[in-house]
C-alpha positions, 0 to 999 in steps of 0.5 A: 458924683458921676463915674468918672469924677469918682475915679479921679478923686481915689487915684488922686488919693491913692498918689498922695496917702500910698507914697506916704504909706511906702516911704514913710509909714510901713516900716514904723506901723510894723514896728508899732503893732506886733503880730499875736505871738511866735509860732513854731517854724523848726528845730535845728541843732543846738548853737553856742548863745541859742536860749536853752529855754527852747531846747527840744529833749524829745529830740535831743534824746532821740539824736543824743545831740541837743537840739532846740525850737526855732521860732518866728513872729506870727505877723499877719494881722488884721486892721478894722477901721471905724468911720464916723460918717455922721452930719458932723463930719461934713463941716470944715471952715479951712481947706476941707471937710473933716470927712476929707481929713478922715478919709486921706488918713484912712486910707494911709493905714490901709496902704500902711497894712497892706505893706505888711499884707494885713488884712483891712475891714471896714466899719461906717457908723452913725447912730446906726451901723451904715457899711460893714465891708469883712477884712481882706487883703490887696490893693484892690479891697483898699481902692474899695475901702476908699470908694466907699469912703469918698460916695457913701451917703449915710441914711443917719446923720447922728452918732452912736459911738456904743453901738458901734462898738458893740457891733465891732464886737460881734463881727471880730471875735479875734484881736485887731488893730483898731482905729476909730476916726470920728470928731467924737462929739458923743457921750456915753460909751466909756463902759463899752470902749473899755470892752473893746480896749481889753481884746483890740489895739484900739486908737481913737483918733480925733478929726476937728476943726479950729472953728469948733473950738470956740463961737465967734461974735457975730451977732444974732445968725441962723444955724442948722445942727448937722446931725439933727438937721434942726435950725434955729437962731442964735444970739452970738454977742451974748458972753454967756452963749459963747462961754456955754458952747465953749464948755459944752465943746471942752467936755466932749473932748475932755470925755474921749480923753478921759475914756481912751486913757482909763481903756487902755487905748491910744490917742491921736488928735489932728486939726483938718489945717495941720499935717496928719502926717506928722501926728501918725509918726510921731504916735508910731514912734511913742509906742 
């Protein structure tokens, strides 16, 4: 992709997602994700109705008049976007690839965080850490994240969610708002997710295509595994083949749901031909 085309795509996504974050999501985001706690602001005279538990007894004794400590919410937060860039994200049977939907959702979340002056970081992962952009603020930073989401070419096509979670633990020591965007066609990550869920405010966003849920009866066809690159023939007219395919997919989805629920993390599921706006708003309001 040449520079002109890249900038055009970045601009198109910016216009669409920033409008959503400005007019729809910024308030919902603010109310859904709280700061790290309450920080001391000032001491002032006691007024009728103030909580007596906040009385500053040292100042009260010194001035011989009741004074209270005033606290305010510490709003600045850090958002980490963990995005799966493995081969299975380059799949789509309707309007666009899963990767395109993931990019738009990520951009919307990033601009919503920017509205609240929060930092945003990015981790792109396959079965290795492909790219890490440390958390920072501002529109220029968000546009860099969008550019990477659009044009980054992963070195591997496989997936290792557990490995990505371990990397998060090393680079983000303080509590953060973490969104992991993937199709979650992986397993053996429940334990590492449980650890991450205790430290961070964690949400898994499963993006999927309706063509993945079942195998159509097309006879003998040649298929290619998007993550291993291996090609082989499949007899889709076989009922047992279609049944096993659907079972494998269902098992992965169930593992995703069970793992996130047990870790105390949030879940959003969005099919590429459905509105992610509705899914995000519903999730924020539930919180």
